[in-house]
C-alpha positions in Angstrom: 131.8 94.5 144.9 135.0 94.0 143.2 136.2 93.4 139.6 136.3 89.8 139.0 139.9 88.0 137.8 137.3 85.1 136.5 136.5 87.6 133.3 138.5 85.2 130.9 137.6 81.9 132.4 133.7 83.0 132.0 134.7 83.9 128.1 136.6 80.8 127.9 133.9 78.5 129.0 131.4 80.4 126.9 129.2 81.6 129.8 130.0 85.5 128.9 131.4 85.5 125.4 130.9 89.1 124.7 131.0 90.3 128.1 133.3 93.0 128.9 133.3 93.2 132.6 132.1 91.0 135.3 131.5 92.2 138.8 131.6 89.8 141.8 130.2 90.4 145.2 130.0 87.6 148.1 133.8 86.1 147.8 134.7 83.9 150.7 136.1 81.0 151.0 136.6 80.4 147.2 133.4 81.1 146.4 132.2 83.9 144.4 128.9 85.3 143.0 129.4 87.4 139.8 127.1 89.5 137.8 127.5 89.6 134.2 127.0 93.5 133.6 124.6 94.1 130.5 122.8 91.0 131.1 120.6 89.4 133.7 123.1 86.6 134.4 124.1 85.9 137.9 127.1 83.2 137.9 128.0 81.2 141.0 131.2 79.6 141.7 131.7 77.1 144.2 135.4 76.2 144.8 136.2 72.2 145.3 139.3 71.0 145.7 139.5 70.1 141.9 137.6 72.2 139.6 135.5 75.6 139.5 132.2 75.2 138.6 129.7 78.0 137.2 126.2 77.9 137.4 123.8 80.4 136.0 121.3 81.6 138.7 117.7 83.3 137.8 117.1 86.5 139.4 114.0 87.7 140.5 113.9 91.3 140.9 111.1 93.9 140.5 113.4 96.1 138.0 114.4 93.3 135.9 112.7 94.3 132.6 111.4 90.8 131.8 108.1 88.9 131.7 107.6 85.9 133.5 105.3 82.8 132.3 103.8 81.0 135.2 102.0 78.0 133.6 100.7 75.4 136.0 99.5 72.1 134.7 97.3 69.6 136.6 98.2 66.0 135.8 97.4 62.7 137.5 100.0 61.7 139.8 101.1 59.0 137.6 102.1 61.5 135.0 103.6 63.9 136.7 107.4 62.9 136.2 106.7 62.4 132.3 105.3 65.8 132.1 108.2 67.2 134.0 110.7 64.9 131.1 108.6 66.4 128.7 109.1 70.1 129.5 112.7 69.9 130.5 113.3 68.3 126.8 111.4 71.1 125.3 113.5 73.6 127.0 116.7 71.9 126.4 116.1 71.1 122.9 113.8 74.3 121.6 112.9 76.8 124.0 116.6 77.9 125.1 117.3 78.6 121.5 114.3 81.0 121.0 115.1 84.7 120.7 114.2 86.3 124.2 114.2 83.1 126.1 115.9 83.8 129.6 115.5 80.9 131.7 113.0 78.4 133.1 112.2 76.2 135.8 110.3 73.0 136.4 108.7 72.6 139.8 106.4 69.6 140.6 104.3 69.7 143.6 104.5 67.2 146.5 101.1 65.4 146.4 102.1 64.8 142.3 99.3 66.6 141.2 100.8 69.6 139.6 103.8 70.9 137.5 104.8 74.3 137.4 107.1 75.8 134.8 108.3 79.5 135.7 109.9 80.8 132.7 111.5 84.1 131.8 111.5 86.2 128.8 112.9 89.4 127.7 109.7 90.5 126.5 105.8 90.2 125.9 106.9 90.1 122.0 109.6 87.5 122.3 107.1 85.1 124.4 104.4 85.6 121.5 107.1 84.8 118.8 107.9 81.5 120.5 104.1 80.5 120.5 104.3 81.1 117.0 107.3 78.5 116.4 106.4 75.0 114.8 108.9 73.4 116.7 107.8 74.8 120.1 104.4 74.1 119.3 104.7 70.5 118.7 106.4 70.4 122.1 103.8 72.4 124.2 101.3 70.2 122.6 103.0 67.2 123.7 102.5 68.6 127.1 98.9 69.8 126.8 98.3 66.0 125.7 99.6 64.6 129.3 98.4 67.6 131.5 94.5 67.2 132.6 94.5 71.1 132.4 97.0 74.1 132.4 96.8 77.6 133.1 99.8 79.8 131.3 99.8 83.4 132.3 102.5 86.3 132.1 103.4 88.3 135.0 105.8 91.2 136.0 107.5 90.9 139.6 105.7 93.1 141.9 107.8 92.7 145.2 110.6 90.2 146.4 111.9 90.0 149.7 114.7 87.6 151.1 116.3 86.8 154.1 119.9 88.4 154.7 
């Protein structure tokens, strides 16, 4: 691991405004994976010839102090994309502004009958506070109208393995 020369760039683009240190690993061929200390954020940079682009990456790790919502929606195939669009809109307009929100990832099944929302929250209490928010409830109600059924549950990570 090495200290990143990119801290000022990250602050400038508001990826890490209050961060005092960024540590990078896997630095090679103009690419860098940075860990923003004091957060769960991982930023990945890919250097193309014109600009450097930073993307936040979701961290799935047993020692992360987060709770994970996995909500599997069952839908008619003709409604799958509409549900995805509603969940994306809800995330961008409402959820990301909620205290304790970390990330959301929307997946759609290849057979068209399911949509899964994998979301991370800082705590169970933060998730439960979001459930009491009027604006969030409106978006969740819209998703519930599209789905035939849905099964939301909170989880903690028990095991992670990845290819080296």
